[in-house]
N, C-alpha and C positions, 0 to 999 in steps of 0.2 A: 360503211361509214360515209356520211354526206360531206360535201365540200366544206361545210361550216364546221366540220369535226364533231357532229352531234353523234353520240354513241347510240346505236340501237337499244331498245328497252331491255332486251335479253342480256345485253352486256354492261348494264348499269353498275357502277362501283358501289360496293356495300360498305358503308362507314361503320366500324365497330367501335373504334377508339375516339376519344374526344379530340376536337381540333388542337394541333400543337403538340400532341403526344408523339414522343419519338420511340421507334421500335427498332432494335438491332437484334438480328436472330442468327442462329447457326454458328458457323466458325468465326464470324466477326465478333459476335458477342462473347464467345469463349476467349478469343485472343484479346479483346479489350479488357476483360476482367483479370486475365492472367497477367497482362502487361502492367495494370494498375497495382496488383499485389506484389509483382516481382520489383517494381520501382520502389515501393515502400521498404521492402526487404533489402534492396541495394543501398538505400540511405542509411541503414543501420550497420551495414557490413563493416565500415571503418571504425565504428565504436566498440567492436566486439573484442573481448579479452582484456586482460590487465593493462596491456599497452595501447588499448583502443583510444581513438581521438575523441574529443568533445564536440558537442554541437552548441551553437549559440542560437537561442530562439528569441525572437523579439515579437511581442504580442501587439495588438491594435492600440494599446495604451502606451507603448514604448518601453514596457517593463522587459528586462532582459534576464534570461535564464541560461546558464552554461552548465551543461551536465552530459554525462554519457549513460544516464540511467534510461534504459529502453522504454519503460512505461511512461516516464515523464516526457520523453521526446515525442512519443506517439500521441500523448494526451494534448500536448501543446501545439502540435503541428496543424490542428484543425482540418483533418483530411476530409475531402468532399466525395470522392468516388466511392459508390457503394461497396465495391469488392475490396477496395483498400480499407474501408471502414471495418470489414470483417477481420482483417489482420489486427487492427487497433483493438477490436473486441477480444481476439484470442490473447492479445498481450495483457489487457486489463484482467481477463479471467485467470490468466496464468499468475498475475501479480496478486489477485485476491486469494487464490487457491494456495499457492506455495510461496509467494512473495519473492521469487527469483526466477531466473531463466526466461525472462520476457524477451530479451534480444534474441536468444537462441531459438525460441519457438517461432518468431517471426522470419528469422533469417532461414531456418530449416523449411518452413512453409513455402518461402520464395524458391529455394533450391529444388524442392519437390515439384513445384509448378514449372521451373526451367526444365527439369528432367522430362516432365510430362509433354512439354512442347516438342521435344525431339521425338518422343514416342507417337504423338499426334501426326507429326509429319511423315511418320512410316506407316500411316493408316491404322494405328492401334486405337480402338474405340475408347472414349472416356470411361465407360462402364468397366472395361477390362482393367484399365490403369487403376481405377479406384479400388476395385476388388485385390489387385496385386498389392497396392499400398496398405490395404487393410490387413491383408494376410502377413505382410512384412511387419507391420506394427505389432500384431499379436506376438509374433515370434521374437521380435526385438525386445518386448517388454519381459518375455520369459527369460531371454538371454541375460538381460540386465539383472534380474533377480538372482540368476545363477552366479554371476560375477560378483554381486554385492556381498560384502562382509558385515557380519553383525558386530555392533559394538556395545559396551557397557555404558549405561547412562551415568555411571559414577566415574567414568574415564573423562576427566576435566580437560586434559591435555588434547585429547582427539576433538573434543567439542570446541576448544579454542582454535584448533586448526581449521575446523569447518567455518567458524565465524570469520576467521582471517582470510580464508579463501573467498568468501562472500564479499570482503571488503577490499580485496586487492586491487580491482579496477576502479576504485572510487577515489575521489579527491582526498580522502583521509588516509592515503596509503602510508604516510610517515608515522602515523600513530595507530596503525591497525592492530598491533598486539595488545595495546592497552584497551582499545575499543572492543576487541574480541573477548577480553576477560570481563569487561563490564557487561557485554551482552550475555555471556554465559551465566554470570551470577544473577543478572536480573531475571532471565527465563527460569533458571532453576528456583529462584525465590517464590515466583508466582505459580509454579507448576503444582497441580493437584493430582492425587491418585483417585481416579473414580472407577470403581469396579475392576481394579487391577490394570487399568490403562492410564497412561499419563495424559493429562488435559492441560492445555496452556492457552489462556486468553490474554492475548497481547495487548487488549485494551487496559489491562491492569498495570502496564508498564507506561508511566507517563513521561513524555519527552518535553522538557521546557527549554526553549532556546533563548539565550541572552547574549547581547553584544558585549564585546570587551574580552580581555585575556586572550588565550590562544586555545587551540583544539586540545592541547595537553592538559588544560585546566578542567576538562570535562570530567564529571564524577557521578558516581552512583550513590544515591541517598535511599536508606532503608526506611522509607516513609514517603511523604508527600510534600511538595513545595506549592504554596499557593501564591499566585501572582497578585497579591493583595497586600494591604498594610494594616497594622493595628488601628482600630477606629478612633481611639481617644488618646490625647497626649498624656493623660494622667495614668494610663494603664501600664503595667510592666511590660518590657520588651523582651523579656527572657524568663521562661518558666521551666524549672527542672522538675522531673517526675510528674509530668503533667496528666491531669485527669481531664479528659476532654468530653464536652457535652456537644453532641451533633444534633442541631435543632433546625427542623424544616418548618418553622412557624416564625411569624414577625414578632420581634421584641418591641412592639409599638401598639398603641390603641387603634384598632381598625375602625375605619369610618363605616357607618351602617350601609348596607347595600341599597336600601330605599331611602328616598329623600326625606330627611327629618328636619322638623323646625324646632328650634329651642328659643323660647322667649325669655330674654333676660332684661330685667328691669332696674336692677340695682348692681353696683359695683361688687357688692358682697357675693352676689350669685356667680359672677365671673370667677371670683377667688374659690368658691366652693367647687365649681366645675373643674377648675385646674388642679386644685387639691386633690380631688377624687381621681383624676388622671394620674397624677404623681403617686398617689397611694397604690393604684393598680400596677403601675410600672415597677414600684418598690417591691410589691408582693412577688411579681414575676422574678425579680433578681434574687430575692430572699430564697424563693423556692429552688432556684438554680444553685445557689450558694450552700443550701442545706444538704444537697446531694454530695458535697465535697468537690464539685467541679471547680478547677482554677483556670481553665480555657474554655471559651465558648466559640464554636464555629457555626455561623448562622447562615441558612441559605436565603433568608429573606432580609429585610431591613432591621435596623436597631435604632430606636428613638434616641434623640439626644439626652433626654432625662435618664433613660435606661443606661446609656453609656456612662453617664456620670455616677449612677449607683454601682455599676460593675466595676468602674475604676476604683470607687471607694472600697470595694471588697477585695480588690487586688486581683481581679480576673481579667486575663487577656482575652479580647474579643475580635473576631474577623466577621464581616458581614458580606452579604450577596456573593456567596461562593457558588460556583456552578454545580448543577445536579450531579454531573459526571465526576467532579472532584469530591463531592460529598460521598458518592458510592465508593470511590478509591480510598477516602479516609476511613470509611467503615471497614473496609477489608484490611487496611493497614493497621489501624489502632485497635481493632477488635470491638469497637463501640457500636451503638445502635442508633439509627437515625429516628428521632421521635418527632411526631407532628403536633404534639400538644405539650406545652410545659408542665401542665398538671400531672402528666403521665411519666415524667422524667424520674428515674430511680438511680441510686448509685450503681446498680448492675448495668445500666445503659451506658455507662461512661466508658470511652476508649482510654488507652494509656500510651504515652510516649515519654522516653527519657528526657527529651528536650523540645520545647517549642520556642522558637526564637525569631524575631524580625531582624533581617539582615539586609544590607545594601548590596545589590548586585548590579553592577554598572551604574546607571543613573536611576534604577528603580529600587524600591523596597519590596522585599518578598518575605513571607513567613514560612519558615522551615519547620516541619514536624518530622523528627527523626528519632532513631533509637527505639523503634516499636518492636514489641516481642513478636518474633516470627511473623512479619508482615506479609500479607498476600497481595500487596500493591506496593510498587516502588517507583522511584523517579530517576530518570537520567537528566542531569542539568548540563546542557550542551553549551560550551562557550566558543566563540569565534570572532573573527575580525569584522565580517560583513553579512549581510542578509543572505547573499549568494552561497557564501560558505556554510552558514548555518542551516540553510535549506537542503543543501547536498549532503551535509553530515546527517541530518534527520533521515534522509533517504537511505544513506548508507547503513545507518542503524537498524532501519527497518528490514533491510535485506539481512543483515546479521542475525537479528531476532528471529526472523522467519526460518532462517537456515537451522538455528538450534531448535526452534519449535518443531520443524519438519523431522529432525532426526530423533527428537523425543517422542514423536507420533509413530515414526516407522524407523526404528533403530538400525538402519542398514546404510553402509557407505560405499561409494565407488571411487576409483581413482579419477582425478580431473585431468586437465591439460590435454583433452582430446583422446585419452586412452580408452574411454568407453565407446566412443564414436567409431574409432578404428577397429576395435574388437567386434563390435556389433556389425559392422560392414563386412568384415572378414567372414564371420559366420553366416550372415545372411546370403552372401555370394555362394557359399558351399551348399546352403539349403535351397537356394533358387534352383539349382541343378536338378533337384529331386521333384520339383514342382512341374517343370515343363510348360509348354504352351507359351502364349503371349503374356500370360501373367508372370512368367519367369523374367521377362524384359522389365516389367514394372518393379519387381522386387530388387533386381539389379540396379535399376534407377534409384530406388530408395537407398540402397547401400552407397551409390555414388553421392547422393545428397548428403548423407551422414559424413562422408569423407570430406566433402566441401567445407563442413563446419571447421574441421581440423585445419584445412588449407587456409581458411580466413584467419584462424587463430595464429598460424605460423606467419602469415603475411603481416598482421598488425604487430607481431613481435619483431619484425625486421628480418625474418629467415626467408629463404627461397621455399615457397609453398610446395612446389612439385617435389623437391629434394626431400623435405621434411615428411611429406606423406609417404614417399617411397621407402624412406628409412623406417618409419613406423610400421608400415606394412611388413617389411622384412623382419622386424623385431617381434611383431604379434604372430607372425607365421611360425616363428620359433617358440611360441608359447609363453612369451613375456607379456602377460595381460596388462601389467602396470606401465608399460612403456608409453610416454606422452611427451608433450612439448613443454619444456621449462622455459616459460615466457620471460621470466625475470632475468634469467642468465643467458637467453637467446640460443638454446640448444635442445637437441632431443635427448632425453635421458631414459635408461632402462627401467627405473622405478620412480614414477613421479610422486608416490606417496612419501618418499624419503624427503622430498621438498616440501612436505606438509600440504600438498594440493589435493584436497579430497571434496567430494560433494555428496549430499544426501541422495539416495537412490530414488526417492519419491519425486525429486525435482526432475531428474532425467526422464523418468517414465511420463511424468506430466507434460514435459516439453515435447516428447515424440507424439503423445496422444493429441495434444492440442494442435500442433502443426498438421498432422496428418488429417484431422477432422476439418481443419480449415481449407487445406488444399483439396480435399474430397468435395467440400461444399461448393467451392469455386468452379471445379471441373464439372459439376453436375448441372450448371446453369448454362442453358443454350439460347436463352431468350431474355432481352432487357427491354422492359417497357417503362419508359420514363415519362411521367406527366410534365406538361409544359410548365415552366416556372411562372410565378405571378407576374403580370406586366407592371412596369413602373407606374403607369397611370392608375392602375387598380389599387396598388399599394397607397399611393398619394391619395387617391380618392378615399380609401378606407381611413387613412389618417385624418384627412380633412373632415370626414363625417364624424370621427370621434372628437376632433376639436370643436366641430360645430355643436356636437352634444354638450361638451364641456362648457362652452360659451353660453349655451342657452340655460345650463344649470345655474350659471352664476350672473345671469343678466338681471338688471333691475329696471322695473317700469318706471 
């Protein structure tokens, strides 16, 4: 090398990556990813369990959300780190798949990574740790199936306990018994038997939120509630034994698609033109009335003249109803959505005992209830504020998913940390038969499971170490149902007597999702991050767009 620091040709640096790209590799990359994921899991620790704390999230617009719902917290946190984003994705996946266990899956993934940290410090290779975790996962899922008890789908009391357990940690704790009953009735109402299997589409359960009254005034309606009002003051506000026409066509004269010119030379021609329009609208209404319909729900618009004729016939009409609500009405009333009024027949009409416009809070809404065996229902949620209503909706979603999960796979396991302690105990015994360094990973997996119980005891105000030791002792005596009774702050021999139960499908999904996330993070040993856009480039881009805009609208 010369005095000027010129590198000889043979030693010229080779540039592979774009200027400004950052690369972190080896142990540093692994540590960075693990720390980011563990930090996200740590944030959720204090919210875990029925006595978990809430998080206050303030977005860029200043809107406040107070909740301890895992999926909501992670969604609104706007996480930036790529490894931390992976945990957010597993939480979303968990929420979409089974609708519960989001916090558990993230916390468990964090605990697995903490355990992996200790093993990496002992020079255990990440591949060995991943293999050990995957073996432990397979064995844990098998054990969970063995512990699970089958339940009858007709056992409403057990289903209510399940829904109640899902609602325990939420803001609706005081009315959870009532909410659990509503959730069970709603899911059972929309459930369908397809080839011997129960199928539940939760989209058929409409949740409508309205200010005013209290949570205790929330009710289940065997039908649909439309956030609309009757279109004409001359129409009836209440129709009993309603025959409902569901129309996906405008009750108005459509303008021609192509530009048309009409030459009118005398006032009589205007009158003829308007009279013809009125006649066509009258014919439409006559056709609807001839089928025996006394209620019209229209997805499109209804002309003022058509409204007048419908009112004269004593037909209640609602317009501009959402497509999704039309589909729910079809399933609830048994009617058929017609796209042409000419095709409407008496057989297409749906039926409801009552269609009525009622005032709810400051708004008018149309209630369609008393349908024969409706396959779509509505939960009308009342509450004092937007925050309460939003949290209540999230709570109902958890309860509805819990019931749906157990209808899909009718097996339950004890809650309160009982499953985790039992699985940890069995995995430790099984690890001894595996041997090698993978044994250490399996034992680390068992430790991570126990840590979930420790967090549960901690948020309940118990001494976590004492609670785990006591549970270990009870489980080693064969008391599989021993768990933490969070509400009474003690360890009990049979948590199922306290009505704390979970669907086995949720527990299995939690373990699977967390293990997959931990394994994915452990496999990464290189982070190559492109340089962010510079401020000047962004502004230049914006300026260019503005320049184009201004040129578009400039006048010579």
